[in-house]
N, C-alpha and C positions, 0 to 999 in steps of 0.2 A: 617472052612472058615468064614472069617468075611466080613461084609459089611460096607461101609462108608455111613453115613447118613448126608444129608445136610438139614438144616432148613433155609428157606428164610423168613426173617422178615423185613417188611418195617417200617419206622418211624411212630409211632402212631397206627399201626395195625400189629399184629404178625400173620403170616400165616404159619402154620407148614405143610411141605410136606416131606414125607418119600420117599427117592429115594434109592433104593437098588442097590448098585454098587458092582460088584464082583471085589475085588482087590487082589493083590498079598499079600502074608504074609509079605513082607518087607514094603509095603506101609502102611499096617494097622496091624501091628504085635501084638500090645498090646491092649488087650480088654479094652474098656472104655477110650481110649486115645483120647484127642482133637488133631485134626490135625492143621496144620499152618493156620493162618488167610490169607484170600485173600487180595490181594492188594486193596488199596482204593484211591480215588481221593478227595482232599479237594475242597470245593466249592469256595475257594478264596485263592489267593497267599499270602496275608498279611492282617493285620488289623482284623484278626479273621474270620474263616469260620466254616463249619460243614462237618462231614464225616460219612459214614456208611460202615461196612464191616462184613463178616460172615466166619464161619469155620465148619468143619465136626467132627463127633464123630464116633469112631470105635465101632461097635456093632455086636453081633452074628447075623447071617443072618436069623435065625428063629424067631427073636424078632421084634415086631413092634416098632415104634418110642417111643411111650409112655412107652412100656414095657422096652425098652432099657434104657430110662432115669431113670426108676425106678430101673432097674437092676444095672445101673452104679452109681446111687445116684447123678444124675445130674439134672439141671433144664434147661428148654428151653431157658432161658436168655443167657446161655453160647454160643448159636449158633450165636449171633450177638453182635455188639458194635457200638455205635455212640457217637459223642461229638464235642468239639471245636478243631479247628486246625489252624495253621499258625497265632499264636498270636504275630505277628511281627509288631513293630512300629519303623519307621526310625527317624533319627535326634533327638534322645533323648526323643521320645514320650513314654508314659507309657500306657500298655493295662490293663484295668479293666472295670468291668461292661459291658462287651461285645463289647467294642470298644477302639480305640486308642485315648488317650488324649495327644494333641500335645503341644509343647512349643509355646509361643505367636506368634513367627514369622513364624510358619509352619502350614500347613493345609492339608486336604485330609484324605482319609480313613486310610492310612498308615503313615501319617505325612511326606509324601515324597514331598509335594508341599510347596514351600516357600511362605508365605502369604505377599502380597503386599498391605500394608495399604494405599499407595498413590492412589490406584485405585479409592477410594471413594472421592478423591480430598478434603482431610481434611483441607488443608491450605486455610484460608480466605484472602480476600483483596489482591488477586493476588500473594499470597506467593507461593514459589516453594517448592514442597515436595520431600524429599529424604528418601528412606527406609534404616533404620539402621539395626543393628544386632538383636535387639529385640524391635524396636520402629521406628517410623518415625520422621523426623526432618523437620521443616519448616524454610526456609530462607525468612524473611519478607522484603518487600519493605520499604525504609526509611519512618519513621513516624509511623510504626506499630510494636507492640510487642505482646508477648504471645506465648504459645505453638502452637497455630494454627493461629498466627497473627491476633487474634480476637480483640485486643485492639488498639485504636488510641492513641499513646503515647502523654501524656499531656505535651507539651513543656512549659506550664505556671506553672508547679509544682515548678520550681526553682525560681519563682517570678522575672523574668528578667526585668520587667518594673520598672523603678526608679521614684522617685519624685511624687508618687501618681498616676502613669499611670495605666490603666486597660488593662490586658492581655486577648487576645482572642486566643484560641488554634486553630491551623490549622493542616492539614496533612503535617507532616514533617516540621513544622514551627509554628510561632506565630506572632501575630500582637499587637503592643502597641498603645492604644489610650491615648494620653498624655493630662494632664491637661493644661489649657491655660498657655502659657509662657515657655513650655518645648517642645523640638523637639528631633529628633534622633531615631534610631531603638529602643532603650530602654528608650527613654525620658530622656537621660542622659545629654542633652545640654540645659542650660538655654539660651533661645533665647535672643539675644541682641537687645532689642527694640531701643537702641540708634544708631544702625548701620546706619540707614537712615539719621541721623543728624536732628532730628525733631525740636530742640530748635532754635529759631530765635533770632536775635539781640544780639548775643554773649552769649546766655544762655548756661549753662553747663548741659549736659544731664547725669543723673544717672540712670543706669539700675537696675530694680527690677524684681521680678517674675511676668510676664504677664503685666507689665506696666513700664513706665518710669516717671521720674520727672525732670522738667526743673528748675534749680536754676537760677533765672533771675538776670541780673544786675540792679543796681538802676534805677528806673524810668520805668521799664517794668514789666508787670504782665500777668496774665492768664496762661493757661496750657503750651503754647509754647512760652511764653514771646513775643507774637506777637503784643501786643498793649502797648502804652505808656500812656494811660489814665486810671483812676481808675474805676475798676469794681469789686465788691465783688466776691470772689470765693466761690463756694459751698463747704460745709464741712459735712462729716458724722461723728457724734460723738457717740461713744458707751460707755455707763456708766455701770460699774460693781459694784453693791451694795452688801456689806457684810450683809447677813441676819443670820449669825451664832449666836449661843447662847452666844458667848463671847462678842458680840456687845450689847446685850440687846435691847429691843424694843425701849427704849428711844433714844439710839444712832442711831438705824435704822431710826426712824422718823427724826432725825437730818440730815441724809443723804438725805431723800426725800426733806426736806426744802432746803438743799444746792442745789439740782438739780433743784428744782422749781425756786429758786432765780436765778440760772445760766441762765435759759431760758429767763429771763427778759433782758439779755444783748446780745442776738444774735437774728438775724432774722430767724424765723422758716418758712420753705416753700420748695417746690420742687426745686426751683432755688437757694436756700440759704443754710440754715442749717437743717439737718435732725438728729433726735436723736433716738437711740435704747437703751433700758434698759434691763440688765441681772441681776437677783438676784441669789445669791448663798449661800447655806449652805451645807447640805449633797448632794444636787443635784444643778445643774445650770439650771435656767429657763429663756428663752427669754420672758420677759414680753410683749414687742412689738418690732417689727422690724423697720427699718429706715423709710420706706415709709408709715407707718400706719397713722401718724398724721402730717398734713401739715399746721397747724396753732397753735399759742401759746395757745389759749384757750382750744382746745381739748387735747393738749399735757399735760397741767397742770392738767386737770381733770384725765387723765390716770395715771399721776404720783401720784396723791393723792390717787388713788384706790389701789395702790400696797400694799400687805400685808406682814407682818413680818412672816418669816417661819424659826424658829430656828432649828439648827442642828449642825453638825460638819462643819469645815471650808474647803470646797473643792474649794479653789481658782483656782486650776489647771483645774477643770471642767469649771469654768467661763471663763478662758483664752482660753480654747479650743472652747467654744461657740463663743467667740469674734472673733476668727480666721475665723470661718465659716461665720459670718456676714461680716467680712472685705473682705473675698474672693468674696462674692456675690456683695459687693459694687464695687470691682475692675472690675467686669464683666458688670456693668451697668452704662450707662451714663445718665446724667440728661436731662430733657426736652429741655434744651438749648444746648445740645450736649457736655457739659463740663463733665470732670471726677472729681469727688469730692475728696477732701483731707480727710484722715481718721485719727481720733484721738480717743484714748482709755483712759478712766479715771477709774482707779481701786481705789475704796474707801474701805479701810479695815484697820484693826489694824496690818496687817502683820504677823498674827499668824496662818498660814495655817496648816492644819492637815498633809499634805504630802509636805514638803518643797522642796524636790528635784524634785518632779513632777511639782510643781508650777514653779520652775525655768526653767525646761525643756519646759513647755508649753508657758512661757513668751518668751523664745528664739524662739520657733516655730512661735509665733505671730509676732515677730520682723522680721522674714524672709520675711513676706509679707509686711513689712515696712509700717505700718501706720506712718503718719508724726510724731507722738509722743505718747508714752505710759506714762501717768502721774500716779504716785502712790500717793494717798491722804490719809494721816494718820488720823484715828479716833479711839477712844476707850480708855479704861483704861490704857492699856500698849501697846504702839506702838513699833513694831519691825522695826527700821529704816533699819537694815541690809536687811531684806526681801523686804522692799519697794524699796531699791536701786537695788536689783536683778531684780525686776519686771519692773522698769521704764527704759525708753530709756535714755541713758546718752548723754549729750551734751559736748561740749568742755569745758564748765565752771563748770557744775555740773549735777548730775542726776535730772530728773524731779520729785522731791519728794516734796510734799506740805503738809500743814495742812488745815483742813476745814475752819479755820479762816483766811487763807492767800489768800483771794479772789484776791487781786491786782496782786500778782505774777501769779496766775492761768490765769486770764483774759489777762494779758500782754503776757503770753506765747502763748495763742490762737491768739491774735492779731498779734504777730510776725510771727507765722507760717502760718496763714491763710490769712494774709493781709486783715483783715476785712475792713479797710478804705483805704488801699493802702498807708498809711502814714508811713514813716520810724519811727521806735522806737529808742529812744535815750537810750544808755547804762548809767546806773546810779549806783553809789556805795556810795551815800551820807548817810552813816549809822554811828552813834556813838555807839560804843560797849564798855561796861565796863566788863572786866574780873575780877572776884572776887574769890580768892582762900582761901579755908578753911585751916587755919594754926594752929588749935588746936593740942595738944599733942596726941590726939586720932588718928590723921592721921599719926603719925610717929612710931607707935608701931610695924609695920611690915616692914622689910627692903626689900620689893619687890614692884611689881607694885601696890599692895594694899596700900602701905604706902605713906608718904608725897611726896617722889620723883615721885610717879605715878601721883599725882595731877599736879606737875610742868611739867612733861613730856606731860600730856594731854593739858595743857594750851599752851605749846610751840608748840605742833603739830597744834593747831588751828591757831596760828600766822603764821606758815609756809604755811598753806592752803589758807590763805587770800591773793589772788593774786592781789587784788585792794588796799591793805594796802599802805597808803602814806600820804603825808602832804598837797596835793593840796585840794582845796575846794570841788572838786567832788570825793574825795577818801573816803575810809573807815578809820575813826579815832578810836584809841584805848586808853582807860584809864585802868590802872592796879592797883588793890587794893587787900588787903588780910584782913581777919577778923578772930576773935575768939570771945572774949567778947568786943573787941574794933575793930575799923576799921582803917587801915593804908593805905594811898594813896602813891603808889610808882611812878606812872606816871598819870598825868591828861591829858585831851585832848589838852590843850594849849602847852604841851611839844613837841608834834609832833615828837616822836622818830622814828627812822628807824626800820626796821624789826630786824636787828642784835642787835641793842641797846635794843629793847624790850626783845629779847631772853636772852641777858646777864642779864638784870634786873630780869627776872623771875628766872634765875639760882641762884641768890643771896638771894632769899626770904627764911627765916628760920621759922621753926614752933615755936610756943609759948609754955608756960608751962600750958596754960589753958586746962582743961580736956574736956570741952564742949564748942562749939561755939554757939553764940546767933544769930539766923537768923533775929530776930526782930531788933536787933541793926544794922545789916548790911542793912536791907531794910530801916530803918529810915535814915541812912546816905545817901542812894540813893535818898530818898525823899528830903532831905535838900540840898545836894551838888552835887550829882552824875552827873547830866546833866546840871548843872547851867552854863549859858553863861559866868559867871566870870571865870570859870575854863576850858573854851574852848568848851563848848557845843554849837551846831549849831541849829539855828531856822530852822525848817522844815526838819531836818535830822531824819531818822528812828532811834529809840532808842532800844537798846538791853542790857540786863543784863545777863551775863553768869556766873553762880555759879558752881564752881568745888568743889566737896566734896565726901567723902566716908562714910558719915553718922555720923560724930562726931558733932552733933548739937542738939538743942532742939527747939521746937515750943511752945512759952509761950502764955499767954492770949492775948497779943497785936499783935500777929503775923498776924492774919487775917486783922486787921485794917491797919497795915503797908503795907501788900501785896496789899490790895485794893487801897491804896493811890498811890503805884507805878504803878499799872495797869492803873489807871485813868490819869496818866501823859503820857499815850500812850507807855509805856515801855513793851516790851515782855521779860518775864523772862524765861530763858532756864536753866534747872538744869541738869548738867552733873555728873552722878554718876560714880566714878572711882573705879575699883577693883572688886573682885569677890563676895563680900558680900554687894550688893547694896540694900538699902531700897527703893524700887520702890514706895511704897505707900507714904512714906514721901516726895520723890522728886515730886510726882504728886501734893501734896498739895502746894508745893512751885512754880512750873512752871505755866506758863500762861494756858497751856492746856496739856493733855497727850502727844500730839505730840511733845511738847517741853521738854520731858524727854529723855535724850540720855545716853545709856550705853556705857562706854568706858572701856573695859576690855581687858585681854590678847587675848580672842577669838574674840571680836568685837572692835578692836582698830582703825577702819577706818570709823566710823560713823560720825565723826565730819564734814566731807565734805558736809553733807546735810545742814549745816548752811550757806554754801556759797549761797544757793538759798535765804536764809533769808537776808543776808547782801548785796547781789548784785542783782539787779533787772533791769527790762527794763521799761522805762517810755514811754507810748504811749498815743496819743490822740485817743480815741476810739469813733467813732460816734454812735455806737450801744450799748455802755455801759453807764448806768446812773452814 
């Protein structure tokens, strides 16, 4: 007979108890046989639990427990078993390291609970949270963006404010602070200062940015054309002086002399004329602003102290500074309540380092409409083309001058500012000799460089002279050609019409002379050119315009002949025609570097700057010596 032995072992402490049970042979028929395990219960239904269970061993009844184990070759560990159970994870969770590891959207011991991330209110700025399949989504109020609506969207990022307006970001919107003169949500509207009809006595109102100008009928003056008696109007004058290395210190000092002399001819003071000076080379520097010096003595001292600062020619930066000064002037009234007129004078050779930028900044300055931008040429090689692009154009010609053309410059100021309120009389009393180089050297190329190019250039000047005529107050023309001799085709007394002059020019032929003699040509001018016997007029302005492409020589008597011509009050203008122009030679011939003009395929419209020379305004200026 066999007995069934049960050993009860608790976790962590094994207690062996031998219970002798008499069983039937069927229940324990095989000696040393383990009976079935007892049923057990897991400590947890899912997510991992623990269990414990036991079983019996069939032993002979005469043996004790330990003897039975030895007899059967068993160990006491076989009586019990314990371990993990119910390693179940729902919703895709994985069981490892003793617990369930859930997908992001589920939680709980068994991953049976769907995790609601919206419980923590993750959406900021009153955004609405919606739980998704594996994440939450925030629906933001207008004006906010971001995963959690954490960012206030910057409506200013698209730069909606136009015309220099400043953008301020707001919640779901923006606000534009407009510069004076512009209105609208985006500062897109140029406010019409003329809408109220401010001009009196039939004055015509012209709207500009943040100001207006009244064009007064004859006999009325002041800002609004409100009075019919003479009162000087205040003027703000901004001078831009070229201090680049191309000018040289000598030419820079000449600019300072020009400016100092200019101040002798206007009244300086808070109710009259104020002057600002900007120098420029690699950088632009405001030497002093408009309101710094209120009398002529202190202003002259300040001008004298300005230093030469060589560098590259950043004319564009100087024009940008001038706009800033002009804008401040527009926003300030004088002590007498008047709004000053603004004039800009650019003194340079027109050889800027960045030409397109210079042109762009000049156009920006013109948008704020100073009454005139005058470009004044100085230096060894003046670029009339760029001076024309900088200057404000008038109906007759651009405001382009030379530093020795004081009369035209002062009369322009008088005409625009009404310094004395006296009307300026238009004058074109100029005697102009056109002299064409006809040596064979000029005919060796059948293009614009050849002799036909000289004739075309002279013809173009005739077409540009809109005051050409036979009346006593018109511009009169004499036509000559030269090589080693001089031939007169038309003198002043002939008084030919425009079409007759053009026909005469077309018939001029080149000679067989290889080289032309400039001294011979100048000697002829000294002896006969402006002689009253040949139609020259007493008191008329005198000009000699020489057209050549370089087929000439300058002999030993050239300087003497040139000096004699200049002493007669004649301005010599050298027009170089073609692509191979000897600029240095032309500068030796002309009255000044300003009076050297390039007429080429690229720059074939520079001759119109001569209209400022031939046609001028005559004014009686009380404040000009």
